[in-house]
KOLKOLFI-13562 format. One record per residue: residue in three letters; x, z, y negated of N, C-alpha, C in turn. Coordinates in steps of 0.2 Angstrom, whole numbers, padded with zeros to 4 digits, always signed. Last residue first. Example, Ala and Ser with C-alpha at 12.3 -4.5 7.8 and 13.67 -1.06 7.14 Angstrom:
REM residues 2
SER+0064+0035+0011+0068+0036+0005+0064+0039+0000;ALA+0066+0039+0028+0062+0039+0022+0066+0039+0016;
This chain:
REM residues 429
GLU+0126-0184+0598+0118-0182+0602+0115-0177+0601;LYS+0130-0198+0587+0128-0191+0589+0123-0189+0593;HIS+0136-0213+0594+0128-0209+0592+0131-0202+0594;HIS+0149-0221+0584+0147-0215+0588+0139-0212+0587;GLY+0149-0229+0572+0148-0231+0578+0148-0225+0584;VAL+0158-0218+0564+0154-0225+0563+0153-0228+0568;ILE+0161-0202+0555+0160-0206+0562+0155-0213+0561;VAL+0169-0192+0542+0164-0199+0543+0164-0203+0549;GLU+0171-0178+0534+0173-0183+0541+0166-0189+0543;TRP+0176-0171+0523+0171-0176+0525+0174-0177+0529;PHE+0189-0155+0521+0185-0163+0521+0182-0165+0525;ASP+0190-0140+0520+0188-0145+0515+0188-0150+0515;ASN+0192-0136+0534+0185-0135+0532+0185-0141+0525;ARG+0204-0140+0538+0198-0141+0539+0190-0142+0535;ASP+0217-0138+0524+0211-0135+0529+0204-0141+0529;LEU+0228-0146+0516+0225-0146+0522+0221-0143+0527;TYR+0230-0137+0506+0225-0145+0504+0224-0148+0511;LYS+0239-0126+0508+0233-0128+0500+0229-0131+0503;ILE+0247-0130+0518+0239-0123+0517+0236-0124+0512;ALA+0254-0140+0512+0249-0140+0517+0244-0137+0518;ILE+0260-0133+0503+0257-0139+0501+0251-0138+0507;ASP+0266-0122+0511+0262-0121+0505+0258-0124+0504;ARG+0273-0130+0519+0269-0128+0523+0265-0125+0518;ILE+0284-0140+0510+0279-0142+0512+0273-0139+0516;HIS+0292-0123+0506+0285-0130+0502+0280-0133+0506;ASN+0298-0123+0519+0292-0122+0516+0288-0123+0510;ALA+0305-0135+0517+0302-0134+0523+0295-0128+0521;ASP+0304-0143+0500+0309-0139+0506+0302-0137+0513;PHE+0306-0156+0492+0302-0151+0496+0307-0149+0500;SER+0312-0169+0486+0316-0161+0485+0312-0155+0485;LEU+0306-0179+0483+0312-0179+0489+0314-0171+0489;SER+0303-0181+0471+0296-0182+0476+0301-0181+0483;SER+0312-0178+0462+0307-0171+0463+0304-0175+0468;LYS+0319-0190+0462+0323-0183+0463+0315-0179+0462;ILE+0306-0198+0456+0311-0201+0462+0314-0193+0465;LEU+0305-0191+0443+0300-0192+0447+0304-0193+0452;THR+0317-0194+0435+0315-0188+0438+0312-0188+0442;ASP+0317-0207+0432+0321-0205+0437+0320-0198+0439;LEU+0303-0208+0426+0302-0211+0433+0313-0208+0437;GLU+0302-0203+0413+0303-0198+0417+0303-0201+0425;ASP+0304-0214+0402+0308-0211+0406+0307-0206+0410;LEU+0289-0219+0407+0293-0222+0409+0302-0216+0409;PRO+0278-0207+0407+0282-0210+0402+0288-0213+0407;ILE+0259-0211+0413+0268-0210+0416+0273-0213+0410;ARG+0248-0217+0413+0250-0215+0407+0256-0213+0408;LEU+0244-0227+0424+0244-0221+0423+0245-0215+0417;LEU+0251-0238+0416+0245-0240+0418+0242-0231+0419;ALA+0267-0233+0419+0262-0236+0413+0256-0237+0413;LEU+0266-0235+0433+0268-0228+0431+0263-0231+0424;SER+0265-0247+0436+0259-0242+0440+0263-0235+0436;LYS+0272-0256+0431+0265-0256+0428+0263-0250+0431;ILE+0284-0251+0439+0286-0251+0428+0277-0249+0428;ALA+0282-0259+0448+0283-0251+0448+0281-0249+0440;ARG+0279-0270+0444+0274-0269+0450+0276-0260+0447;ILE+0294-0276+0441+0293-0274+0435+0283-0271+0437;SER+0303-0273+0454+0302-0267+0447+0295-0268+0443;ASN+0295-0284+0459+0296-0280+0462+0294-0274+0460;PHE+0302-0293+0450+0296-0294+0453+0293-0289+0455;PRO+0317-0288+0447+0314-0291+0443+0306-0291+0444;GLY+0322-0281+0462+0324-0287+0460+0317-0284+0453;ASP+0318-0267+0471+0322-0273+0474+0320-0280+0468;PHE+0312-0257+0467+0316-0259+0463+0321-0264+0465;LEU+0303-0254+0480+0302-0253+0474+0304-0259+0470;ASN+0317-0255+0490+0312-0261+0492+0308-0262+0484;LEU+0321-0241+0486+0323-0248+0485+0323-0250+0486;TYR+0307-0233+0490+0310-0235+0482+0316-0241+0482;ASN+0307-0236+0504+0303-0237+0498+0305-0240+0491;GLY+0320-0227+0507+0319-0236+0510+0315-0239+0506;MET+0316-0217+0502+0321-0217+0499+0323-0228+0499;MET+0304-0212+0514+0305-0213+0505+0311-0219+0501;TYR+0315-0215+0524+0309-0219+0524+0305-0220+0516;ASN+0321-0204+0519+0328-0209+0521+0319-0213+0522;ASN+0312-0192+0521+0317-0194+0517+0319-0201+0515;VAL+0308-0193+0535+0303-0193+0528+0308-0196+0523;LEU+0322-0188+0540+0317-0194+0542+0312-0198+0537;GLU+0321-0176+0532+0324-0181+0532+0328-0187+0535;ILE+0312-0167+0541+0313-0169+0530+0318-0176+0532;GLU+0316-0168+0554+0312-0171+0552+0313-0177+0545;GLU+0328-0159+0552+0328-0166+0552+0324-0171+0550;ASP+0322-0149+0548+0328-0151+0543+0328-0158+0545;SER+0304-0147+0552+0313-0145+0556+0316-0150+0550;VAL+0293-0135+0548+0294-0143+0546+0300-0141+0549;LEU+0286-0122+0550+0291-0125+0545+0291-0131+0549;ASP+0268-0119+0555+0275-0121+0556+0279-0124+0553;SER+0255-0121+0551+0257-0116+0553+0264-0115+0553;ARG+0252-0135+0543+0249-0128+0542+0253-0122+0542;LEU+0256-0142+0551+0258-0143+0546+0257-0136+0542;SER+0246-0138+0564+0253-0140+0564+0257-0136+0556;GLU+0234-0144+0555+0237-0136+0557+0241-0135+0561;MET+0234-0157+0555+0237-0153+0552+0238-0149+0551;GLU+0238-0158+0574+0245-0159+0567+0242-0157+0560;GLN+0224-0156+0575+0231-0150+0577+0235-0150+0574;TYR+0217-0165+0568+0216-0157+0566+0220-0153+0569;ILE+0220-0175+0576+0222-0176+0571+0219-0169+0568;GLY+0215-0171+0587+0221-0172+0588+0225-0173+0580;GLU+0201-0169+0588+0204-0163+0588+0211-0166+0590;LEU+0197-0186+0586+0195-0181+0583+0202-0175+0579;THR+0206-0189+0600+0209-0192+0593+0205-0186+0588;GLU+0196-0184+0607+0202-0183+0608+0205-0183+0601;SER+0181-0189+0601+0182-0182+0602+0191-0179+0603;LEU+0185-0203+0606+0185-0200+0599+0183-0194+0599;ASN+0187-0211+0618+0192-0207+0615+0192-0203+0608;GLU+0175-0219+0620+0177-0212+0625+0183-0209+0622;ASN+0174-0227+0610+0170-0221+0609+0174-0214+0611;ALA+0190-0230+0603+0188-0231+0608+0182-0225+0609;VAL+0194-0230+0587+0198-0229+0589+0191-0230+0597;GLU+0204-0231+0569+0196-0235+0574+0199-0231+0582;THR+0206-0222+0554+0209-0225+0562+0200-0230+0565;SER+0210-0210+0543+0209-0217+0545+0210-0219+0553;ILE+0213-0198+0530+0215-0201+0536+0210-0205+0540;MET+0215-0195+0511+0212-0198+0516+0217-0200+0524;PHE+0211-0191+0497+0215-0188+0502+0215-0192+0508;ASP+0210-0196+0482+0208-0194+0485+0212-0194+0491;GLY+0208-0192+0462+0209-0194+0468+0207-0192+0473;ASP+0204-0196+0445+0204-0195+0450+0208-0195+0456;HIS+0206-0204+0434+0202-0198+0432+0202-0194+0437;LEU+0214-0218+0439+0214-0215+0433+0212-0208+0432;HIS+0217-0213+0457+0215-0216+0452+0217-0214+0443;SER+0224-0214+0473+0225-0212+0466+0223-0216+0461;ASP+0224-0209+0488+0222-0215+0485+0220-0211+0472;MET+0236-0208+0500+0231-0202+0493+0231-0212+0487;SER+0234-0210+0519+0234-0212+0511+0233-0206+0505;SER+0237-0210+0538+0234-0207+0530+0238-0209+0524;TYR+0231-0219+0549+0236-0218+0544+0234-0214+0539;ILE+0234-0229+0567+0231-0222+0561+0235-0222+0557;GLY+0231-0239+0578+0233-0236+0572+0229-0233+0570;TYR+0229-0240+0592+0233-0245+0590+0235-0240+0583;THR+0222-0225+0601+0222-0227+0594+0227-0235+0593;LEU+0228-0215+0608+0221-0216+0610+0219-0220+0605;GLY+0241-0215+0616+0239-0222+0618+0229-0221+0616;LYS+0249-0204+0617+0241-0202+0621+0237-0208+0621;LYS+0262-0206+0611+0261-0203+0616+0256-0204+0619;GLU+0258-0217+0599+0264-0219+0605+0264-0214+0612;ARG+0246-0211+0594+0246-0220+0596+0251-0220+0601;LEU+0246-0197+0592+0240-0200+0595+0241-0209+0597;GLU+0261-0196+0590+0256-0190+0593+0249-0196+0597;SER+0264-0203+0580+0271-0204+0584+0264-0199+0591;VAL+0255-0207+0571+0255-0211+0574+0261-0209+0582;LEU+0255-0192+0567+0251-0194+0569+0249-0202+0573;ARG+0270-0192+0560+0264-0188+0567+0260-0192+0569;SER+0279-0205+0557+0273-0201+0557+0272-0197+0564;GLY+0284-0220+0560+0288-0214+0562+0282-0206+0562;PHE+0276-0225+0552+0277-0227+0557+0280-0221+0562;TYR+0269-0216+0538+0275-0222+0541+0273-0222+0548;GLY+0259-0206+0537+0262-0211+0529+0267-0217+0532;GLY+0255-0193+0540+0253-0201+0543+0254-0208+0540;LEU+0263-0183+0536+0261-0186+0541+0256-0188+0545;LEU+0270-0188+0529+0273-0185+0535+0268-0184+0539;ASN+0265-0192+0519+0269-0199+0522+0273-0194+0528;CYS+0257-0181+0513+0253-0184+0517+0260-0191+0520;VAL+0269-0176+0509+0265-0171+0515+0260-0178+0518;TYR+0270-0182+0497+0275-0179+0501+0274-0178+0510;ASN+0258-0179+0493+0260-0187+0493+0266-0190+0499;LEU+0259-0165+0490+0253-0171+0493+0256-0177+0496;ALA+0273-0167+0480+0270-0164+0485+0266-0165+0490;SER+0264-0174+0469+0272-0179+0472+0272-0175+0478;PHE+0254-0164+0465+0253-0173+0468+0260-0176+0471;ASP+0254-0155+0460+0255-0153+0466+0255-0162+0468;GLU+0252-0156+0446+0256-0152+0445+0259-0155+0453;HIS+0244-0173+0442+0242-0167+0444+0248-0165+0444;LYS+0246-0184+0440+0248-0182+0433+0247-0176+0435;ARG+0241-0194+0449+0246-0196+0450+0250-0189+0443;ASN+0225-0183+0452+0228-0193+0454+0234-0188+0450;PHE+0218-0180+0469+0218-0177+0459+0224-0184+0459;ALA+0205-0177+0478+0213-0175+0476+0215-0173+0469;LYS+0194-0175+0491+0194-0173+0485+0202-0174+0483;ARG+0196-0181+0509+0195-0175+0503+0197-0177+0496;ALA+0192-0182+0525+0195-0187+0517+0194-0181+0514;ILE+0190-0196+0538+0191-0190+0537+0197-0189+0527;ARG+0185-0210+0546+0188-0206+0541+0187-0199+0539;ILE+0181-0219+0561+0184-0212+0558+0187-0212+0551;SER+0177-0230+0572+0177-0230+0564+0178-0222+0563;SER+0173-0233+0586+0170-0228+0582+0175-0231+0574;GLN+0167-0245+0599+0173-0243+0595+0172-0241+0589;HIS+0155-0252+0604+0161-0250+0609+0167-0245+0608;THR+0148-0256+0596+0145-0252+0603+0150-0249+0606;GLY+0147-0252+0578+0149-0254+0585+0146-0250+0592;GLY+0135-0240+0571+0139-0248+0570+0140-0248+0576;PRO+0127-0228+0561+0128-0231+0567+0130-0237+0569;LEU+0136-0212+0561+0131-0219+0555+0130-0224+0563;TYR+0138-0195+0552+0138-0199+0557+0132-0205+0556;ILE+0146-0185+0543+0141-0189+0544+0143-0192+0549;GLN+0148-0167+0542+0153-0171+0545+0146-0175+0544;ARG+0153-0164+0525+0152-0160+0534+0153-0166+0536;PRO+0158-0153+0509+0160-0155+0515+0156-0156+0524;THR+0148-0146+0498+0149-0145+0502+0153-0149+0509;SER+0141-0151+0486+0147-0154+0486+0152-0148+0492;ASP+0126-0157+0480+0128-0154+0488+0136-0156+0487;VAL+0126-0161+0468+0126-0156+0468+0126-0154+0475;ARG+0138-0168+0458+0134-0168+0464+0131-0164+0466;PRO+0147-0177+0448+0144-0174+0447+0136-0173+0453;THR+0163-0177+0445+0160-0178+0453+0153-0175+0451;THR+0169-0182+0427+0169-0176+0435+0165-0180+0441;TYR+0180-0192+0419+0173-0191+0422+0174-0184+0426;GLU+0183-0198+0402+0187-0193+0409+0179-0192+0414;ARG+0186-0215+0396+0180-0208+0396+0183-0205+0403;ASP+0187-0225+0382+0189-0221+0386+0186-0215+0387;GLN+0189-0239+0370+0184-0233+0373+0187-0230+0379;LYS+0197-0245+0354+0197-0238+0362+0193-0237+0364;LYS+0189-0257+0345+0188-0248+0347+0187-0247+0354;GLY+0194-0274+0345+0189-0271+0348+0191-0260+0349;THR+0199-0289+0344+0201-0284+0343+0195-0282+0344;GLN+0204-0302+0357+0200-0299+0352+0201-0291+0350;MET+0223-0311+0357+0218-0305+0361+0212-0304+0357;LYS+0230-0319+0351+0224-0320+0353+0217-0316+0357;LEU+0242-0310+0352+0236-0312+0344+0231-0314+0344;CYS+0246-0312+0362+0246-0305+0362+0237-0307+0354;LEU+0253-0326+0359+0245-0324+0365+0244-0316+0366;GLY+0262-0324+0350+0255-0325+0350+0251-0326+0355;ASP+0270-0315+0359+0268-0311+0355+0261-0316+0351;ILE+0274-0324+0368+0269-0319+0372+0266-0316+0365;MET+0283-0332+0359+0278-0336+0364+0272-0329+0366;LYS+0292-0320+0357+0287-0325+0352+0280-0328+0354;ARG+0298-0321+0371+0294-0315+0368+0290-0318+0361;ASP+0306-0335+0371+0298-0333+0378+0292-0326+0371;GLU+0316-0331+0362+0309-0337+0361+0302-0337+0364;ASP+0324-0321+0372+0320-0318+0364+0313-0325+0360;THR+0317-0326+0386+0323-0327+0383+0317-0321+0378;ILE+0315-0323+0404+0314-0322+0399+0318-0324+0392;ASP+0312-0324+0419+0316-0328+0414+0311-0326+0411;GLY+0305-0307+0424+0310-0316+0428+0314-0319+0422;ALA+0291-0302+0418+0297-0300+0423+0298-0308+0423;VAL+0280-0290+0410+0282-0298+0410+0290-0297+0412;PHE+0265-0285+0406+0268-0285+0409+0272-0289+0412;VAL+0253-0275+0394+0254-0283+0396+0262-0282+0400;GLN+0238-0269+0388+0244-0268+0390+0250-0274+0393;CYS+0223-0262+0382+0228-0267+0384+0235-0268+0384;ASN+0213-0262+0372+0212-0258+0380+0218-0262+0383;ASP+0216-0266+0361+0218-0257+0360+0216-0255+0367;ALA+0212-0278+0363+0219-0277+0361+0222-0272+0366;VAL+0200-0280+0376+0202-0279+0369+0208-0280+0369;LEU+0188-0279+0385+0193-0282+0386+0199-0283+0378;HIS+0177-0273+0381+0181-0267+0385+0188-0272+0386;GLN+0168-0279+0371+0169-0270+0372+0174-0267+0373;ARG+0166-0294+0375+0169-0290+0370+0170-0284+0371;HIS+0165-0289+0392+0170-0292+0390+0172-0291+0381;HIS+0155-0283+0391+0157-0281+0394+0164-0281+0392;GLU+0143-0295+0385+0145-0285+0383+0151-0283+0385;HIS+0144-0304+0398+0149-0305+0388+0147-0299+0384;LEU+0141-0298+0404+0147-0299+0407+0149-0300+0400;LEU+0125-0298+0399+0128-0289+0401+0140-0291+0402;ASP+0120-0307+0400+0122-0307+0393+0127-0298+0393;VAL+0121-0312+0413+0126-0317+0406+0129-0309+0401;SER+0118-0294+0421+0116-0301+0418+0121-0306+0414;VAL+0114-0286+0433+0120-0287+0429+0116-0294+0430;ALA+0104-0284+0443+0105-0277+0438+0108-0282+0432;ASN+0108-0290+0456+0105-0293+0454+0101-0288+0447;TYR+0118-0282+0458+0120-0287+0458+0113-0290+0453;TYR+0112-0270+0463+0115-0270+0459+0117-0275+0456;GLU+0104-0274+0474+0100-0273+0467+0105-0272+0460;PRO+0113-0278+0486+0112-0282+0481+0108-0282+0474;ALA+0127-0267+0481+0121-0266+0484+0116-0272+0480;SER+0143-0254+0481+0140-0261+0480+0132-0264+0483;ASN+0141-0240+0479+0142-0244+0484+0140-0252+0479;TYR+0153-0226+0468+0144-0231+0470+0146-0236+0475;GLY+0165-0218+0467+0159-0216+0473+0153-0221+0474;TYR+0169-0219+0454+0173-0221+0461+0170-0222+0466;PRO+0158-0220+0446+0162-0225+0446+0164-0225+0452;HIS+0145-0210+0455+0152-0209+0452+0155-0216+0450;ASP+0132-0212+0462+0131-0215+0454+0139-0211+0451;ALA+0136-0205+0472+0132-0211+0472+0134-0214+0465;GLY+0151-0193+0472+0143-0195+0472+0142-0201+0468;TYR+0165-0192+0478+0163-0194+0472+0155-0195+0469;MET+0161-0192+0496+0166-0185+0491+0163-0186+0482;ALA+0151-0200+0499+0151-0193+0499+0155-0188+0494;GLU+0157-0213+0494+0152-0210+0491+0150-0201+0491;THR+0168-0209+0501+0170-0211+0494+0162-0208+0491;VAL+0163-0211+0515+0167-0205+0513+0166-0205+0508;ALA+0154-0225+0515+0151-0218+0516+0156-0211+0515;ARG+0163-0233+0513+0161-0235+0509+0157-0228+0508;TYR+0172-0231+0526+0176-0231+0517+0170-0230+0514;SER+0163-0233+0535+0163-0228+0536+0170-0228+0529;LEU+0160-0249+0532+0156-0244+0530+0155-0238+0533;ILE+0174-0255+0536+0169-0254+0528+0164-0250+0527;ASP+0174-0252+0549+0179-0247+0542+0178-0251+0537;THR+0163-0260+0554+0164-0250+0555+0167-0248+0548;LYS+0154-0270+0548+0160-0269+0551+0160-0262+0550;ALA+0142-0277+0543+0143-0275+0550+0146-0274+0553;LEU+0146-0277+0528+0141-0271+0531+0140-0271+0538;GLN+0151-0290+0528+0156-0284+0525+0152-0277+0531;VAL+0140-0298+0526+0145-0298+0532+0149-0291+0533;LYS+0135-0294+0516+0130-0294+0522+0135-0296+0528;LEU+0142-0298+0508+0142-0289+0507+0139-0292+0515;ARG+0143-0310+0507+0149-0307+0508+0148-0301+0509;GLU+0130-0313+0502+0130-0317+0510+0139-0311+0510;ILE+0133-0307+0491+0128-0305+0494+0126-0307+0499;SER+0143-0316+0484+0143-0307+0483+0140-0305+0490;LYS+0135-0329+0482+0142-0327+0489+0143-0318+0490;LYS+0126-0325+0472+0122-0328+0479+0128-0326+0486;LYS+0133-0322+0460+0129-0316+0463+0129-0318+0469;TYR+0141-0335+0460+0143-0329+0464+0139-0324+0466;LEU+0129-0340+0457+0133-0346+0462+0137-0339+0463;LEU+0124-0337+0443+0120-0335+0451+0124-0338+0456;TRP+0136-0338+0436+0137-0332+0436+0129-0330+0444;GLU+0134-0351+0434+0142-0349+0438+0140-0342+0441;GLU+0124-0354+0426+0124-0357+0433+0131-0353+0440;LYS+0126-0347+0413+0122-0345+0418+0121-0343+0428;LYS+0145-0343+0410+0140-0350+0414+0132-0348+0418;PHE+0155-0337+0405+0148-0334+0409+0142-0338+0408;HIS+0167-0343+0397+0161-0345+0394+0153-0342+0398;PRO+0179-0335+0387+0178-0335+0394+0168-0340+0392;GLU+0190-0334+0376+0183-0338+0376+0178-0339+0382;SER+0203-0327+0377+0197-0323+0373+0191-0327+0372;ILE+0205-0329+0393+0205-0320+0389+0201-0320+0383;ILE+0206-0343+0392+0203-0339+0395+0201-0332+0392;VAL+0217-0345+0381+0210-0345+0380+0207-0341+0385;GLY+0227-0338+0386+0225-0335+0380+0217-0336+0378;ILE+0231-0347+0397+0229-0338+0397+0224-0335+0393;ILE+0232-0357+0391+0229-0358+0394+0227-0353+0396;ASP+0246-0353+0386+0241-0356+0380+0233-0355+0383;LEU+0253-0351+0395+0250-0344+0390+0245-0346+0385;PHE+0256-0363+0398+0252-0358+0406+0250-0351+0400;ARG+0264-0370+0388+0256-0374+0390+0251-0370+0395;PRO+0275-0361+0390+0272-0362+0384+0263-0366+0386;LEU+0280-0362+0404+0276-0356+0402+0274-0355+0395;GLN+0286-0372+0411+0280-0371+0409+0276-0367+0405;GLN+0299-0367+0414+0297-0372+0405+0295-0374+0405;LYS+0298-0356+0423+0300-0356+0417+0298-0361+0410;LEU+0283-0357+0433+0290-0359+0430+0293-0360+0424;CYS+0271-0344+0435+0275-0353+0433+0282-0351+0432;VAL+0259-0333+0438+0264-0336+0438+0268-0342+0438;GLY+0251-0321+0432+0249-0326+0433+0260-0328+0434;LYS+0234-0308+0431+0242-0310+0432+0244-0320+0434;VAL+0225-0299+0424+0227-0306+0425+0233-0307+0424;THR+0214-0284+0429+0222-0289+0428+0220-0298+0429;ILE+0206-0270+0424+0204-0280+0425+0210-0282+0425;PHE+0205-0254+0434+0208-0260+0428+0204-0266+0429;ASP+0198-0243+0439+0200-0244+0432+0202-0251+0429;MET+0196-0253+0453+0193-0245+0451+0191-0244+0443;SER+0199-0269+0449+0200-0264+0453+0196-0257+0450;SER+0198-0287+0449+0198-0279+0447+0197-0274+0450;ASN+0209-0300+0445+0206-0297+0451+0204-0289+0447;ILE+0215-0317+0444+0210-0313+0438+0210-0306+0445;SER+0230-0327+0443+0226-0322+0447+0221-0318+0445;LEU+0236-0342+0447+0234-0335+0440+0228-0333+0444;THR+0252-0351+0447+0245-0349+0450+0243-0343+0445;ALA+0257-0369+0444+0257-0361+0443+0252-0359+0448;GLY+0260-0380+0444+0265-0377+0448+0263-0369+0447;MET+0256-0388+0434+0262-0387+0434+0264-0382+0439;TYR+0245-0392+0441+0249-0400+0439+0257-0395+0437;ASP+0236-0383+0445+0241-0387+0450+0247-0389+0449;LEU+0231-0381+0432+0236-0375+0437+0241-0378+0440;GLU+0223-0391+0432+0231-0391+0425+0236-0386+0425;GLU+0213-0387+0439+0218-0396+0439+0224-0393+0436;SER+0210-0376+0435+0213-0379+0439+0218-0381+0441;ILE+0203-0382+0423+0209-0376+0423+0213-0375+0430;VAL+0194-0392+0427+0200-0391+0424+0206-0386+0424;GLU+0187-0382+0433+0188-0386+0436+0196-0389+0434;SER+0178-0374+0424+0184-0371+0429+0189-0377+0433;THR+0185-0383+0409+0176-0382+0412+0183-0379+0421;TYR+0190-0379+0394+0190-0380+0397+0186-0380+0404;PRO+0187-0376+0381+0188-0382+0380+0188-0382+0388;GLY+0183-0359+0385+0185-0363+0378+0183-0372+0380;ALA+0181-0359+0401+0183-0357+0395+0184-0360+0389;GLY+0178-0357+0418+0176-0360+0412+0178-0356+0406;GLU+0182-0343+0428+0176-0351+0429+0173-0356+0423;ARG+0188-0336+0424+0192-0341+0427+0188-0349+0426;LEU+0179-0325+0424+0184-0326+0416+0188-0334+0420;LEU+0172-0319+0436+0170-0326+0430+0174-0329+0426;ALA+0181-0308+0440+0178-0315+0443+0175-0318+0440;ALA+0174-0300+0428+0186-0300+0430+0183-0307+0434;CYS+0163-0298+0429+0166-0301+0424+0174-0303+0424;ALA+0160-0292+0441+0158-0298+0441+0161-0299+0436;GLY+0168-0281+0439+0170-0285+0444+0168-0292+0443;SER+0159-0275+0429+0169-0277+0428+0170-0279+0434;VAL+0148-0271+0434+0150-0278+0429+0156-0278+0427;LEU+0143-0263+0444+0144-0268+0446+0148-0275+0441;LYS+0130-0256+0435+0137-0256+0439+0139-0263+0442;THR+0132-0255+0419+0129-0257+0424+0134-0258+0430;SER+0144-0250+0408+0137-0249+0407+0131-0250+0411;GLU+0160-0245+0414+0154-0249+0414+0149-0248+0412;LEU+0171-0238+0414+0168-0241+0407+0163-0244+0406;PRO+0173-0234+0428+0172-0230+0422+0171-0232+0415;ARG+0178-0247+0433+0172-0245+0433+0169-0241+0426;GLY+0189-0253+0417+0186-0255+0424+0179-0252+0423;ALA+0199-0258+0409+0192-0260+0408+0184-0260+0415;THR+0212-0261+0405+0209-0252+0404+0202-0255+0404;TYR+0218-0275+0407+0216-0271+0402+0210-0265+0407;VAL+0235-0283+0408+0228-0277+0410+0226-0272+0408;ILE+0245-0295+0412+0238-0292+0407+0233-0288+0411;GLU+0260-0301+0420+0252-0298+0418+0248-0294+0414;ILE+0268-0316+0422+0263-0312+0416+0261-0307+0420;THR+0283-0321+0428+0277-0315+0428+0273-0315+0425;THR+0294-0336+0426+0291-0330+0426+0286-0327+0426;ILE+0310-0343+0437+0301-0341+0435+0300-0336+0431;GLY+0322-0347+0434+0318-0353+0434+0312-0350+0436;CYS+0333-0336+0432+0329-0338+0440+0325-0342+0440;GLY+0340-0334+0422+0341-0339+0427+0339-0339+0432;GLU+0336-0319+0420+0340-0325+0415+0342-0330+0422;LYS+0327-0307+0422+0331-0309+0425+0333-0316+0424;ARG+0319-0293+0415+0322-0299+0414+0328-0300+0420;VAL+0305-0284+0413+0313-0284+0415+0314-0292+0415;GLU+0297-0277+0397+0299-0285+0401+0306-0281+0407;TYR+0281-0273+0394+0288-0272+0397+0291-0276+0399;VAL+0271-0269+0375+0274-0275+0381+0280-0272+0386;PRO+0257-0265+0371+0262-0261+0372+0266-0269+0376;ILE+0250-0270+0356+0251-0269+0363+0258-0269+0365;ASP+0253-0274+0342+0252-0266+0344+0251-0267+0350;GLN+0253-0285+0337+0244-0283+0336+0244-0275+0340;GLU+0265-0287+0337+0263-0290+0331+0256-0284+0329;SER+0269-0278+0353+0265-0287+0348+0264-0281+0342;HIS+0280-0265+0356+0274-0267+0354+0273-0273+0351;TYR+0291-0263+0370+0288-0264+0365+0283-0265+0364;ASN+0304-0260+0382+0297-0259+0378+0297-0261+0373;ILE+0313-0266+0395+0313-0268+0387+0306-0267+0386;VAL+0323-0257+0406+0315-0260+0406+0314-0263+0396;GLU+0334-0259+0419+0331-0260+0412+0326-0263+0412;PRO+0330-0251+0436+0328-0258+0429+0329-0255+0425;THR+0338-0240+0447+0331-0243+0441+0335-0248+0438;ILE+0345-0236+0459+0347-0241+0453+0339-0241+0450;ILE+0347-0223+0469+0341-0229+0464+0343-0230+0459;LYS+0357-0214+0481+0356-0217+0472+0350-0222+0473;ARG+0360-0214+0493+0361-0204+0487+0359-0207+0479;ILE+0354-0214+0511+0354-0217+0501+0354-0213+0496;PRO+0368-0213+0520+0360-0210+0516+0363-0213+0512;LEU+0373-0224+0533+0372-0219+0528+0367-0217+0522;ILE+0377-0231+0548+0373-0228+0545+0374-0223+0538;GLU+0387-0244+0552+0388-0237+0552+0381-0236+0548;PRO+0386-0255+0565+0385-0254+0557+0386-0246+0556;PRO+0389-0255+0580+0386-0254+0576+0386-0254+0569;LYS+0402-0266+0588+0399-0258+0586+0394-0260+0579;SER+0403-0280+0591+0399-0276+0596+0399-0268+0592;LEU+0414-0283+0584+0407-0287+0583+0403-0282+0587;TYR+0425-0276+0587+0423-0275+0581+0416-0276+0579;ASP+0428-0279+0600+0426-0273+0598+0421-0272+0591;LEU+0431-0292+0598+0425-0290+0600+0423-0286+0599;GLN+0443-0291+0590+0439-0293+0585+0430-0290+0591;SER+0448-0272+0592+0447-0282+0593+0442-0281+0589;MET+0458-0261+0584+0451-0262+0584+0451-0269+0586;
């Protein structure tokens, strides 16, 4: 073969046979906090995530967990918010504090040599927040103004409507933010949520990058600064009288409609989670999926359409989302249900199964590409209380479905009558 022929020949495409998962060091700190490490010595960067199971299911008042997370950085111990920002800028470090349905996460990234000082600042933030009244009033004002902007977006309205319909307006996963909920939160309630739930017994720590045994001692010192307190946990069901899925139409944009078609599902520990997640990918989980190929590529009905599974600590849901021109609404809806019914009635080809498997294997490769990606994958398992020694088994089992099993799962979970249908922007006659 000439050099020209060699350069013009594309590389051979080979199937991914094995995912190399990282070595994870798992131990408990002196305060009995689980710590997970993925090391890459010499890279010069260290990340640390402190995750508290302190989200919505543990709230005494709606929105208090999110407000608590947002105000942690606004002054703590001897530091004002301005001093904290200046210290972080000087170190070249980043610190973000976020809340999700179930968790409050404090995530920091810094240069290896700045780790001692960085951990000191984090320790003060998580243990001695100010929660000053003026900071809370400013945050509340901004949040209510931001909410007004969000409520003008059809995709936000459709998501709010469908989650409230599935879970119920008073459920932790179903309620929507509103001005009256912000007004019901007080500084005292912020202190109470922090004191009761941001405690060592409710915490896990995830570290990645340039870590040595000496650094581990400093991380253990950080853990010792955390509040002690009794762990609280609750299981939730959906307390709703009207549980029959139905169509919901809401006014919105003049020319475009937002569509959410969704049903209740389950968390990752359910026996059918992997199989339904596979069907979700096949239906609309990637660019070559059925919904994208049929409704976007072939028919040009929408720019983007996807299906997804949202897995929380206590529950979960399956959702199909898209935005379309009003004149394409009926055809798009019918096309979505046709693809769902096709999976329920016909066997998937071996070629399509191989395509989905390759897509998912590629995702796994990316998921474990380096220590910083790997620790995120480890975190998702640990937070959902899935043993790490099941990781290899989970990967293999997620790709082990044949055509008959796929159809059985589709029959079980893709029945049109089990789905809520929310349309925002289209005015029903």
